[in-house]
C-alpha positions in Angstrom: -172.2 -4.0 64.2 -171.3 -4.7 60.7 -174.2 -5.0 58.6 -172.4 -5.9 54.8 -168.9 -6.8 54.1 -167.6 -6.1 51.1 -164.4 -7.3 50.0 -162.6 -8.2 46.8 -160.2 -11.5 45.8 -157.0 -11.2 43.5 -156.3 -13.6 41.0 -152.7 -14.4 42.3 -151.1 -14.2 38.9 -149.0 -11.5 40.0 -148.5 -8.5 42.5 -150.8 -6.6 42.2 -152.3 -8.8 39.3 -155.8 -9.5 38.5 -158.7 -9.7 40.2 -161.5 -12.4 40.3 -164.8 -11.0 39.3 -167.3 -10.2 41.6 -170.1 -12.1 40.4 -168.0 -15.3 40.0 -166.7 -15.0 43.7 -170.3 -14.7 44.6 -171.6 -17.7 42.2 -169.1 -20.0 43.9 -169.9 -19.1 47.5 -173.9 -19.9 46.8 -172.9 -23.2 44.6 -170.2 -24.6 47.3 -171.3 -23.2 50.3 -174.7 -22.3 50.1 -173.6 -18.9 51.1 -175.7 -15.9 49.7 -173.6 -13.3 48.5 -174.3 -10.7 45.8 -172.0 -9.1 43.2 -172.4 -4.8 43.5 -171.3 -2.2 41.3 -169.4 0.9 42.9 -172.8 2.6 43.8 -171.4 4.3 46.6 -170.3 7.1 44.3 -166.7 8.4 44.2 -165.6 6.8 47.6 -166.3 3.0 46.4 -164.5 4.0 43.4 -161.6 5.4 44.9 -161.3 2.2 47.2 -160.7 0.2 44.3 -158.3 2.8 43.0 -160.3 4.4 40.2 -159.9 8.1 39.2 -162.1 10.0 37.3 -160.5 9.7 33.9 -160.8 5.8 34.8 -164.3 5.9 35.8 -164.7 8.2 32.3 -162.9 5.4 30.7 -165.4 2.6 31.9 -168.6 4.6 31.4 -167.8 5.0 27.4 -166.7 1.5 26.8 -169.6 -0.2 28.5 -171.5 2.1 26.4 -169.9 1.2 23.2 -169.7 -2.1 23.4 -172.8 -3.2 26.0 -170.0 -5.4 28.0 -171.5 -5.2 31.5 -169.4 -7.7 32.6 -166.3 -5.1 32.7 -168.2 -2.9 35.4 -165.8 -2.6 38.6 -167.4 -3.8 41.9 -166.9 -5.7 45.1 -168.2 -9.1 46.9 -171.1 -8.3 49.1 -171.7 -10.5 52.3 -174.3 -9.7 54.7 -173.6 -10.2 58.7 -176.7 -9.3 60.7 -177.6 -10.2 64.9 -179.6 -13.4 64.2 -176.7 -15.2 62.8 -175.2 -17.4 65.4 -171.6 -18.1 66.3 -171.5 -21.1 63.9 -173.1 -18.8 61.0 -170.4 -16.7 61.1 -167.8 -19.4 61.4 -169.1 -20.8 57.9 -169.2 -17.6 56.3 -165.5 -16.9 57.5 -164.4 -20.5 56.0 -166.1 -20.0 52.8 -164.4 -16.7 52.1 -161.0 -17.6 52.8 -161.4 -21.2 50.8 -162.4 -19.0 47.9 -159.6 -16.7 48.5 -157.2 -19.3 48.0 -158.8 -22.1 45.6 -161.6 -20.2 43.9 -159.5 -19.4 41.0 -159.0 -22.9 40.0 -163.0 -23.2 39.2 -162.8 -20.4 36.5 -162.8 -22.8 33.5 -165.7 -24.6 35.0 -168.2 -21.3 34.7 -168.5 -19.1 32.0 -170.2 -15.6 32.0 -172.7 -13.4 30.0 -171.2 -10.2 28.5 -174.2 -8.2 28.5 -175.5 -8.8 31.9 -172.2 -9.5 33.5 -173.5 -12.8 35.2 -171.3 -15.6 35.9 -173.0 -19.3 35.9 -171.5 -23.0 36.0 -171.7 -24.5 32.7 -173.8 -27.2 33.9 -176.3 -24.7 35.4 -179.8 -24.4 34.3 -183.0 -22.6 35.7 -184.7 -26.3 35.4 -182.0 -27.5 37.5 -181.9 -25.4 40.9 -185.6 -24.1 40.6 -188.8 -26.2 41.4 -191.7 -24.7 39.1 -195.0 -24.4 40.1 -195.8 -25.9 36.4 -194.5 -28.7 37.5 -196.7 -29.7 40.4 -199.5 -31.6 39.4 -202.3 -31.5 42.1 -204.9 -34.3 42.6 -208.6 -32.9 42.5 -209.8 -36.0 44.3 -207.3 -35.4 47.2 -206.3 -32.3 49.0 -204.6 -29.9 46.7 -202.7 -28.4 49.2 -201.1 -31.9 50.4 -200.6 -33.1 47.0 -198.5 -29.8 46.3 -196.5 -30.3 49.5 -195.5 -33.9 48.6 -194.7 -33.2 45.4 -192.5 -30.4 46.1 -190.8 -32.0 49.0 -189.9 -35.1 46.8 -187.9 -32.9 44.7 -186.2 -31.1 47.8 -182.4 -32.4 47.8 -180.9 -33.6 51.2 -179.9 -31.6 53.9 -176.8 -30.5 53.3 -173.8 -30.2 56.0 -173.8 -27.1 58.2 -170.3 -27.1 60.0 -167.7 -25.1 58.7 -164.9 -27.6 58.6 -167.5 -30.5 56.5 -168.2 -27.9 53.8 -164.7 -27.4 53.5 -164.1 -30.7 53.0 -167.1 -31.1 50.7 -165.5 -28.1 48.6 -161.9 -29.7 48.3 -164.0 -32.9 46.9 -165.9 -30.8 44.1 -162.8 -29.0 43.4 -161.0 -32.4 42.6 -164.3 -33.5 40.6 -164.8 -30.1 38.6 -163.2 -31.3 35.6 -163.9 -35.2 35.4 -166.0 -36.5 32.6 -168.8 -36.2 34.7 -168.3 -32.4 35.3 -166.9 -30.1 32.7 -164.1 -31.1 30.9 -161.2 -28.6 29.9 -161.1 -29.8 26.6 -164.8 -28.3 26.2 -164.3 -25.3 28.0 -166.2 -22.5 26.2 -166.1 -18.9 27.2 -167.4 -15.9 25.1 -164.7 -13.4 23.5 -164.6 -9.4 24.9 -164.1 -6.9 22.5 -160.2 -6.0 21.5 -160.9 -2.2 22.2 -161.3 -3.0 26.2 -158.3 -4.8 26.7 -156.5 -2.2 28.7 -159.7 -2.4 31.2 -159.8 -6.0 31.6 -159.8 -6.1 35.6 -160.6 -9.6 36.2 -159.0 -13.4 35.5 -161.1 -15.3 32.4 -161.6 -18.8 32.3 -159.7 -18.9 29.4 -156.5 -18.2 32.0 -157.7 -21.3 34.1 -158.0 -23.5 31.4 -154.6 -22.8 30.0 -152.9 -23.0 33.4 -154.6 -26.4 34.2 -153.2 -28.0 31.3 -149.5 -26.7 31.9 -146.5 -28.3 33.4 -147.4 -25.8 36.6 -150.8 -26.4 37.0 -150.5 -24.3 40.5 -149.3 -20.9 39.8 -152.4 -19.0 38.0 -151.1 -16.7 34.9 -153.0 -15.2 31.9 -153.6 -17.0 28.7 -152.7 -15.5 25.2 -154.5 -12.5 23.8 -156.1 -14.9 20.7 -158.1 -16.8 23.0 -159.5 -13.8 24.6 -160.4 -11.2 22.6 -162.4 -11.6 19.3 -159.6 -10.1 16.9 -160.3 -9.8 12.9 -157.8 -10.8 10.6 -157.1 -6.7 9.9 -157.3 -5.8 13.3 -153.9 -4.3 14.9 -152.4 -7.0 17.4 -153.9 -6.8 21.2 -151.9 -6.3 24.5 -153.2 -7.8 27.5 -152.3 -6.4 30.8 -150.8 -8.5 33.3 -152.1 -6.4 35.9 -155.8 -4.8 36.8 -156.1 -0.9 36.5 -158.0 -1.4 39.8 -156.0 -1.1 43.3 -157.8 -1.9 46.1 -155.0 -1.9 48.1 -153.5 1.8 48.1 -156.1 2.9 51.0 -155.2 0.4 53.6 -152.6 2.8 54.9 -154.3 6.0 55.5 -156.3 7.4 58.0 -160.4 8.0 57.7 -159.6 11.8 57.0 -156.5 11.0 54.8 -159.2 8.8 52.6 -162.3 11.3 52.6 -159.1 14.4 51.6 -157.5 12.0 48.8 -161.5 11.6 47.5 -162.2 14.7 46.9 -159.1 15.6 45.7 -159.3 12.7 43.2 -163.0 13.8 42.0 -163.0 17.4 42.3 -165.5 17.2 44.9 -164.5 20.4 46.6 -166.1 23.5 45.0 -164.5 27.1 45.8 -166.3 29.1 48.4 -168.4 32.3 46.7 -166.3 35.3 47.0 -168.0 38.6 48.4 -168.8 41.0 45.7 -169.4 38.6 43.3 -172.3 39.3 40.5 -173.4 37.9 37.4 -171.6 39.7 34.2 -174.6 42.0 32.2 -173.5 39.9 28.9 -172.5 36.4 28.6 -169.1 36.2 26.9 -169.3 34.2 23.5 -167.9 30.8 23.4 -165.7 29.9 20.9 -166.6 27.4 18.3 -166.0 23.6 18.7 -163.2 22.2 17.4 -162.7 18.6 16.1 -159.8 16.3 16.0 -158.4 15.3 12.7 -159.6 11.7 13.3 -163.1 13.2 13.9 -163.4 15.1 10.7 -161.3 12.7 8.1 -161.5 9.2 10.3 -159.7 6.0 9.3 -161.5 3.1 8.0 -160.6 -0.4 7.3 -160.7 -1.8 3.4 -163.0 -4.7 4.8 -165.4 -2.1 6.5 -165.5 -0.1 3.3 -165.4 -3.2 1.2 -168.7 -4.7 2.7 -170.7 -1.0 1.9 -169.2 -1.1 -1.2 -170.3 -4.5 -1.8 -173.8 -4.0 -0.7 -174.0 -1.0 -2.8 -173.2 -2.8 -6.1 -175.4 -5.9 -5.4 -178.7 -3.8 -4.7 -177.7 -0.9 -7.5 -178.5 1.5 -4.2 -176.4 4.5 -5.9 -176.2 5.5 -9.3 -175.0 8.1 -11.3 -176.4 11.4 -10.7 -178.1 10.5 -7.7 -178.3 13.0 -4.4 -178.2 11.2 -1.2 -179.8 12.2 1.9 -178.4 10.3 4.7 -180.9 10.5 7.8 -178.2 11.2 10.6 -179.7 10.5 14.4 -176.0 11.3 15.8 -175.6 7.2 16.6 -173.1 5.6 15.8 -174.3 3.7 12.8 -176.0 6.6 11.3 -172.4 8.4 11.7 -170.8 5.6 10.2 -172.6 5.3 6.8 -172.1 8.9 6.4 -168.6 8.8 6.8 -167.9 5.7 4.2 -170.3 7.4 1.9 -168.3 10.4 1.9 -164.9 8.5 1.4 -166.3 6.4 -1.3 -167.9 9.5 -2.8 -164.1 10.2 -3.8 -163.1 7.3 -5.3 -166.3 5.6 -6.9 -166.3 5.6 -10.8 -169.8 7.7 -10.6 -170.7 10.9 -9.5 -173.4 11.2 -6.6 -173.9 14.0 -4.0 -174.0 13.1 -0.2 -176.0 15.4 2.2 -177.5 14.8 6.2 -180.9 15.5 7.7 -181.9 15.2 11.2 -185.4 14.9 12.6 -185.2 16.9 16.0 -188.9 15.8 17.8 -187.9 18.8 20.1 -187.6 17.3 23.6 -185.2 17.8 26.4 -183.9 14.2 26.2 -182.7 14.4 22.8 -180.4 17.1 22.0 -179.1 17.0 17.9 -177.2 20.6 18.4 -173.5 19.6 18.6 -174.3 17.6 15.0 -174.5 20.9 13.5 -171.3 22.4 14.0 -169.8 18.8 13.2 -171.5 18.9 9.8 -170.2 22.6 9.1 -166.7 21.4 10.2 -166.9 18.7 7.9 -168.5 20.3 4.7 -171.2 18.3 4.5 -174.8 20.1 3.7 -176.7 19.4 6.7 -180.5 19.8 7.5 -182.2 20.2 10.7 -185.9 19.3 10.6 -187.8 20.0 13.8 -191.1 19.0 14.6 -192.9 18.7 18.4 -193.5 15.0 17.7 -194.4 14.0 21.2 -196.6 17.4 21.8 -198.4 16.1 18.3 -199.2 12.5 19.7 -200.7 13.7 22.5 -204.1 15.3 20.4 -203.3 13.1 17.0 -202.5 9.6 18.4 -205.3 6.9 17.9 -206.6 5.9 21.3 -207.6 2.6 19.9 -203.9 2.0 19.1 -201.6 4.6 21.4 -198.3 3.5 20.3 -195.8 6.5 20.1 -193.2 4.6 18.7 -195.4 4.2 15.6 -196.3 7.3 15.2 -193.2 9.0 15.6 -191.3 6.9 13.2 -194.0 7.8 10.7 -193.7 11.4 11.4 -189.6 10.8 10.7 -190.3 9.4 7.8 -192.9 12.1 6.3 -190.4 14.8 7.8 -187.3 13.2 5.6 -189.8 12.8 2.4 -190.5 16.2 2.4 -187.0 17.3 2.9 -185.8 15.5 -0.2 -189.0 16.6 -2.5 -188.5 20.2 -1.4 -184.5 20.0 -2.4 -184.5 17.3 -4.8 -182.8 14.2 -3.1 -183.6 11.0 -4.6 -182.2 8.7 -2.2 -183.0 8.1 1.5 -179.5 6.1 3.3 -180.6 4.5 6.8 -178.3 3.1 9.0 -179.3 0.0 9.8 -176.9 -3.0 9.9 -176.9 -6.8 9.6 -177.8 -7.0 13.6 -180.8 -5.1 13.3 -181.7 -7.2 10.0 -181.4 -10.5 12.1 -183.6 -9.2 15.0 -186.2 -7.7 12.8 -186.7 -11.1 11.2 -186.5 -13.0 14.8 -188.9 -10.6 16.2 -191.2 -10.4 13.4 -191.5 -14.6 13.4 -191.6 -14.7 17.0 -194.2 -12.1 18.2 -196.2 -11.1 14.8 -195.8 -14.9 12.8 -194.4 -13.3 9.9 -191.5 -14.0 7.7 -190.3 -10.6 6.9 -187.1 -8.0 7.6 -186.3 -4.7 6.6 -185.4 -4.0 2.6 -182.4 -3.4 1.2 -183.2 -1.1 -1.3 -186.8 0.0 -2.6 -188.8 2.2 -3.9 -190.9 3.8 -1.1 -192.4 6.5 -3.2 -192.4 7.4 -7.1 -189.6 9.9 -6.5 -188.2 8.5 -3.4 -186.0 5.4 -2.9 -184.5 4.0 0.3 -181.3 1.9 1.1 -179.3 0.5 3.7 -175.5 -0.1 3.0 -174.7 -1.3 6.0 -177.0 -4.6 5.2 -173.6 -6.7 5.4 -171.9 -4.4 8.3 -172.4 -5.8 11.9 -173.2 -3.7 15.0 -169.7 -4.4 16.5 -167.9 -3.1 13.7 -169.7 0.3 13.4 -169.2 0.6 17.4 -165.2 -0.1 16.7 -165.1 2.3 13.7 -167.1 5.1 15.8 -164.7 4.6 18.8 -161.3 4.3 17.2 -162.1 7.7 15.7 -163.8 9.5 18.7 -166.9 10.0 16.4 -169.0 12.1 18.4 -172.2 10.0 19.3 -175.2 11.3 20.6 -177.5 9.1 22.7 -180.8 8.8 21.6 -183.3 8.6 24.9 -186.5 8.3 23.9 -188.9 10.8 25.7 -192.0 8.3 25.5 -190.4 5.2 26.6 -189.3 4.9 30.1 -188.1 1.2 30.4 -185.6 -0.7 28.5 -186.4 -1.9 25.2 -186.9 -5.3 26.9 -188.3 -7.8 23.9 -185.2 -6.3 21.3 -183.1 -6.7 24.4 -184.3 -10.3 24.6 -183.6 -11.0 20.9 -180.0 -9.7 21.2 -179.1 -11.7 24.3 -180.8 -14.9 22.3 -178.8 -14.0 19.2 -175.6 -13.7 20.9 -176.1 -16.8 22.8 -177.1 -18.8 19.5 -173.6 -17.0 18.0 -171.8 -18.4 21.0 -172.4 -21.7 19.7 -172.2 -21.4 16.3 -170.1 -18.6 15.0 -171.1 -18.5 11.7 -174.9 -17.8 12.9 -175.2 -14.0 11.4 -173.4 -15.0 7.9 -176.1 -18.2 7.7 -178.8 -15.6 8.3 -177.9 -13.1 5.9 -178.3 -15.8 3.2 -181.1 -17.0 4.7 -183.1 -13.5 4.9 -182.1 -12.5 1.1 -185.5 -13.3 -0.1 -187.0 -10.9 2.3 -184.7 -7.8 2.0 -184.4 -8.3 -1.8 -187.1 -6.8 -3.7 -186.0 -8.6 -6.7 -186.3 -11.7 -5.1 -189.5 -11.1 -3.7 -190.9 -10.3 -6.9 -189.5 -13.5 -8.9 -193.0 -15.2 -8.9 -194.5 -11.9 -10.9 -191.6 -12.0 -12.9 -191.9 -15.7 -14.2 -195.6 -14.9 -14.7 -194.9 -12.2 -17.3 -194.5 -12.6 -21.0 -191.4 -12.8 -23.0 -191.6 -9.3 -23.8 -193.0 -7.9 -20.6 -189.8 -10.0 -19.0 -187.4 -8.2 -21.9 -189.0 -4.9 -21.0 -188.5 -5.4 -17.7 -184.9 -6.4 -17.8 -184.1 -3.1 -19.3 -185.8 -1.7 -16.7 -183.9 -3.5 -14.0 -180.4 -2.1 -15.2 -181.7 1.3 -16.0 -184.4 2.7 -13.8 -186.2 0.3 -11.5 -190.2 -0.4 -11.8 -192.1 1.7 -9.4 -192.9 -0.7 -6.4 -196.7 -0.8 -4.9 -197.2 0.3 -1.7 -196.7 -3.5 -0.2 -192.8 -3.2 -0.1 -192.9 0.1 1.5 -195.5 -1.0 4.1 -193.7 -4.1 5.1 -190.5 -2.4 5.3 -191.9 -0.1 7.9 -193.5 -3.1 9.9 -190.1 -4.7 9.8 -188.8 -1.5 11.1 -191.2 -0.7 13.8 -191.0 -4.0 15.2 -187.5 -3.2 16.7 -189.1 -0.1 18.7 -189.3 0.0 22.2 -193.3 -0.1 22.2 -193.1 -3.8 21.8 -193.8 -5.9 18.5 -197.5 -4.9 18.0 -196.5 -1.3 17.1 -196.4 -1.8 13.4 -199.8 -2.6 13.2 -200.9 1.1 14.6 -203.0 3.3 12.3 -202.9 7.1 12.0 -205.3 9.6 12.5 -206.6 11.7 9.1 -204.7 15.1 10.7 -201.2 13.4 9.9 -201.8 12.8 5.9 -200.6 16.0 5.3 -197.2 15.6 7.2 -196.9 12.2 6.2 -197.5 12.7 2.4 -195.5 16.1 2.3 -195.8 17.9 -0.9 -198.4 16.7 -3.3 -197.5 15.1 -6.5 -199.7 16.3 -9.6 -199.6 12.6 -11.5 -200.4 11.2 -7.5 -203.5 13.3 -7.9 -204.5 11.5 -11.5 -207.7 9.5 -11.7 -206.9 5.8 -10.8 -206.9 3.3 -13.3 -209.8 0.7 -13.3 -208.4 -2.7 -11.6 -207.3 -5.1 -13.7 -209.2 -8.4 -14.2 -206.7 -10.9 -12.4 -204.9 -13.3 -14.4 -205.5 -17.6 -14.5 -202.4 -19.0 -12.2 -199.6 -20.1 -13.8 -198.0 -23.4 -13.8 -194.4 -23.6 -13.3 -192.4 -26.3 -13.5 -189.2 -27.2 -11.3 -186.9 -26.8 -14.0 
């Protein structure tokens, strides 16, 4: 009568030890025995989590870790196989034999498999979609003959020979595949690879890894499972604290085996606080709601600890591009995400030790939607003693009446509205520099998406003048996203999730780019440092203007050099437009969002208070100069 069987398999390194990942077990059952299994998380709710020994506190720990690191592979779950009325006794025997074989020998194949940190998918290292799929695009029908018959012939020609169906024969074939798993024709242990996991999630690592089996099979005792050294499992920097990898899993799927059904239900209700107290007779709502105490923040949240490397990377970017100068009044665009909170705290730390004087404040644009609530930032900024501005505007409601129907991109509309509100706030309160929180990963994703989708070589600018009295800079240029995430996590910063109210699907295009870069970095560890050098002519305004610089006379160059070390020249609007397009390409609406034009009803909101100098009569255009020949020397 059972329709689905859910189970977990232990790795066998110790008691209770670790488990085999459910996606790995499902992959082996499919690859060796043709058994259609699937890995499923604990979607049954508290009961399923209780079966795996996950308390309410541990469940929150898993959720927070996956939200910050995006490592979906950490999600606990079961292996699930289906049993139905149409299965014969021979089919059931194959299923039973396959599960028992994997439980006894499956761990030895771990080093032949790899996994995706963000999706949790496990694949054989030699597996590719082209090998296991028959694509319709590869079928070439002959128009002179029957197209259907030609297609059937082409498909049948690629169909493998019939596989054995008996349980005993399948087990013998599995034993043979295991003996040949690490031969020269398959996957050599010397070339085994696996992704490195975040060291902050070491305490949650509940399953064995390919690194464990690769080390075991090369040892004098290849039949005794054990865990590998931490250095081969986690991504640990030179200044990071040592990581202690647990030998036993935080999950305990065996604790419920000796209890009755009634005891199990009672335990679940107790562990997850599912039982609510019954209402008492005569209970009435109070006339006045008692005033809540102001929120309190831990010391690490107000004065976070930061590594010298993180602080040095930001300081170097500021110095390389002269982002902040003596007497600047800096306004940080604070969304409440990990990146903007990180750059705010680093600037506050640099403010105390920098040889120049500058002021730091923060501002948040509230689109006044129920999906985004930045209200907790008010108390947090007050506790930190930071001047803070909340800029509220019903952007989504405005989009319903002001959005151009020919180019209906809400992401472009929202982005430009937020920029306009920040620029207006800066003019009204005398700020000169707008600091944004994009990091190196954002620069690289913008570079790839602009090239792939828009056919443009561009990315965001490190530092440029957006308008005559507004400069924009991104001090996290040299910082990786993982570094900002680790800083926010270790210091328990109150990160606010930014749920876009206009986009109801995942950011598909950007997520694909993230996965592409992650796979490339897996094979080329120096990918991002190389991309940083590659993109320098694009994110550096000075380099982008080299052609104009060389076309100037000696007097003009000397005058420009003085201005370069003092106040930079006013950039034309091209830099601002390119920067906006490179930033918009990362939005959820897709790569074409940056091409949206706005209706006239938005001009007042975007431009802010008018500048008398900007209203002067424009100068007549200059005659184009003759092209200047420049030698290679």
